[in-house]
MIKOLPA-973953 format. One line per 10 residues: number of its first residue (from 1); their letters; for each residue x, y, z of C-alpha. Coordinates in Angstrom, 1 decimal. Layout:
# MIKOLPA-973953
NUM	A	X Y Z; ...
END
This chain:
# MIKOLPA-973953
1	MFFLRTFRMV	-103.6 27.5 143.0; -102.8 26.5 146.6; -105.6 25.2 148.9; -106.1 23.7 152.3; -107.4 20.1 152.2; -108.7 18.1 155.1; -107.4 14.6 155.5; -108.1 11.8 158.0; -105.4 9.1 158.4; -104.3 6.5 160.9
11	VKITPNLFGK	-100.8 7.4 162.0; -98.4 4.9 163.4; -95.9 6.1 166.1; -93.2 3.6 166.8; -91.9 3.0 170.4; -88.6 4.9 169.8; -90.6 8.1 169.3; -92.7 7.8 172.5; -90.3 10.2 174.3; -90.9 13.0 171.8
21	SRNESISNEL	-93.8 15.4 171.7; -96.9 13.7 170.3; -97.7 16.5 167.9; -94.1 16.6 166.6; -94.0 12.8 166.1; -97.3 12.9 164.2; -96.3 15.9 162.1; -93.1 14.1 161.0; -94.9 10.9 160.1; -97.5 12.9 158.1
31	DKKLANKVVI	-94.8 14.7 156.1; -93.0 11.5 155.4; -96.2 10.1 153.9; -97.5 13.1 152.0; -94.9 15.8 151.4; -94.1 16.1 147.7; -96.5 13.3 146.9; -99.5 13.4 144.6; -102.9 12.4 145.8; -105.2 11.4 142.9
41	NVGLCICLYD	-107.9 14.0 142.1; -106.6 16.2 144.9; -103.2 17.5 143.8; -99.5 17.8 144.9; -99.1 17.9 148.7; -96.7 20.6 149.8; -96.6 20.7 153.7; -98.7 20.2 156.8; -100.7 23.3 157.9; -102.2 22.1 161.2
51	ITHIGDSHII	-103.6 19.1 163.1; -107.2 19.6 164.1; -108.0 16.3 165.9; -106.1 13.4 167.4; -108.1 10.3 168.3; -107.4 7.7 171.0; -104.2 5.7 170.8; -104.4 2.0 170.3; -101.5 -0.5 170.7; -101.9 -3.6 168.6
61	PGDGSAHMKV	-100.6 -6.8 170.4; -97.3 -7.9 169.0; -96.7 -4.6 167.4; -95.9 -2.2 170.2; -96.6 1.0 168.2; -99.3 3.5 168.9; -102.0 3.8 166.2; -104.3 6.8 166.2; -106.8 8.5 163.8; -105.6 12.0 163.0
71	TFRYVVFCPS	-107.6 14.7 161.3; -105.4 17.4 159.7; -105.1 20.1 157.1; -102.5 20.0 154.3; -101.4 22.6 151.8; -102.0 21.3 148.3; -101.1 22.6 144.9; -103.8 22.2 142.4; -104.7 25.1 140.0; -108.2 25.6 138.7
81	KEETIEGKVK	-109.2 25.3 135.1; -108.9 28.6 133.2; -106.5 29.9 135.9; -103.6 31.9 134.5; -100.1 31.0 135.7; -96.5 32.3 134.9; -93.6 29.9 134.7; -90.4 29.2 132.8; -89.9 27.1 129.7; -88.1 23.9 130.7
91	LCDNEGIHVS	-87.7 22.5 127.2; -89.3 22.4 123.8; -89.8 19.2 121.8; -92.3 17.6 119.3; -94.8 17.0 122.1; -95.0 20.8 122.8; -93.7 23.3 125.3; -92.7 22.0 128.7; -93.0 24.5 131.6; -91.6 24.5 135.1
101	LTFFDDILIP	-92.8 26.3 138.2; -89.6 25.4 140.1; -91.4 23.1 142.5; -93.5 21.5 139.8; -92.4 20.5 136.3; -95.1 18.4 134.8; -96.8 21.1 132.7; -97.3 20.7 128.9; -98.5 23.2 126.3; -99.3 21.0 123.3
111	PMHMQCPSKF	-99.3 22.4 119.7; -103.1 22.4 119.5; -103.1 25.0 122.3; -100.5 27.3 120.8; -100.9 30.5 118.8; -101.8 29.6 115.2; -99.8 29.1 113.0; -96.9 27.7 115.1; -94.1 25.4 114.0; -91.3 23.4 115.8
121	NEVQSTWIWM	-87.7 24.0 114.9; -86.0 20.6 115.5; -82.5 22.0 115.0; -82.8 24.8 117.7; -85.4 23.0 119.8; -87.7 26.0 119.7; -91.4 26.7 119.0; -92.1 29.6 116.7; -95.4 31.5 116.3; -95.5 32.9 112.8
131	YKVDQESDPV	-97.3 36.2 113.6; -98.7 38.2 110.7; -99.1 41.9 111.2; -101.3 42.1 108.1; -102.0 40.1 105.0; -99.4 41.8 102.8; -96.3 41.7 105.1; -94.2 38.6 105.8; -94.8 36.9 109.1; -92.8 37.8 112.2
141	EMVVEKGDDI	-91.2 34.9 114.0; -92.1 34.9 117.7; -89.7 32.3 119.2; -90.2 30.3 122.4; -87.1 28.7 123.8; -85.7 27.2 126.9; -85.5 29.6 129.8; -88.1 32.0 128.6; -90.8 33.4 131.0; -94.2 32.2 129.8
151	RFKVVDLEFN	-97.8 32.9 130.8; -100.3 30.2 130.2; -103.9 29.3 131.1; -104.8 25.9 132.6; -106.9 23.8 130.2; -107.0 20.4 132.0; -105.6 18.5 135.0; -104.5 14.9 134.3; -104.2 12.4 137.2; -102.7 9.0 136.7
161	DTTPKPADQT	-102.7 6.2 139.3; -99.1 4.9 139.3; -99.3 2.6 142.3; -98.4 -1.0 141.4; -101.5 -3.1 140.7; -102.0 -6.6 142.3; -101.4 -9.5 140.0; -105.0 -10.5 139.9; -105.9 -7.1 138.4; -103.3 -7.3 135.7
171	GGAILDTSKD	-103.7 -10.9 134.6; -100.3 -11.7 136.1; -98.5 -9.2 133.8; -95.9 -6.9 135.3; -96.7 -3.3 134.5; -93.9 -0.7 134.5; -95.4 2.5 135.8; -92.1 4.1 136.8; -92.2 6.5 133.8; -95.8 7.5 134.2
181	TPFRIIGKIS	-96.6 11.0 135.5; -99.1 11.0 138.4; -100.2 14.6 137.9; -99.8 16.7 134.8; -101.2 20.1 133.9; -102.2 20.9 130.3; -102.0 24.6 129.4; -102.7 26.9 126.5; -101.2 30.1 125.1; -103.6 30.6 122.2
191	ESGLGLPSWW	-105.3 33.7 123.6; -104.3 37.3 123.7; -102.0 38.2 126.6; -100.7 34.6 126.9; -97.3 33.2 125.8; -94.2 35.3 126.3; -94.9 38.6 128.2; -92.4 40.3 125.8; -94.7 39.7 122.9; -97.4 41.8 124.4
201	NQETEEGEEE	-95.1 44.3 126.1; -93.7 45.1 122.7; -97.1 45.8 121.3; -98.0 48.0 124.3; -94.8 50.1 123.9; -95.4 50.5 120.1; -99.0 51.6 120.9; -97.8 54.1 123.5; -95.3 55.5 121.0; -98.0 56.0 118.4
211	EDAEMGEEAE	-100.2 57.8 120.9; -97.4 60.1 122.0; -96.7 60.9 118.3; -100.4 61.7 117.7; -100.5 63.9 120.8; -97.4 65.7 119.6; -99.1 66.4 116.2; -102.2 67.7 118.0; -100.1 70.0 120.1; -98.3 71.4 117.0
221	DDEEDV	-101.7 72.0 115.4; -102.9 73.9 118.5; -99.8 76.1 118.4; -100.4 77.0 114.7; -104.0 78.0 115.5; -102.9 80.4 118.2
END
């Protein structure tokens, strides 16, 4: 889920920072550029891990700032496909179940990746898995609502370049990318053990009760034989 990624970048240190430690100044500049930012096809940058190499400083005439090539490692959030993660339900709507990990909110579980059959309750803003114990009994409503703990498996990672495009690439049109999501995780809960942990804990408890009852019956039979 969290990885170290190596980056190389030219860092600009302005004259007012020359009195500070070089590593401290570079670290601050790197965090300004990358912390909580999404790098396309890499992931969400969390924090600087270390600086592995600092190249020679160059001062451009008329600028006065020091420019240097820096190689560094950064902590990046980018889960692998098929990885299982636990989060909290942020909200439910027609699009699906939106999940939050506190530091990352752009996670969607669409209807096609939910337990089948599932339906959306528009009045209560909940998703409901109509679970059938057997063919004869009525289905049990397994409700997913805001604030629930939920376990999901990563299906896909969607990256979207939201940087403004030059006019010559858009035919002069102004594109509004302010509402686009640069990085979104698509998840699924359509397998056993996924979804609300309480769904499966309940089944485990019921199974343990049945086993205890069977063991009790066997013990009574043994006492009668004696």
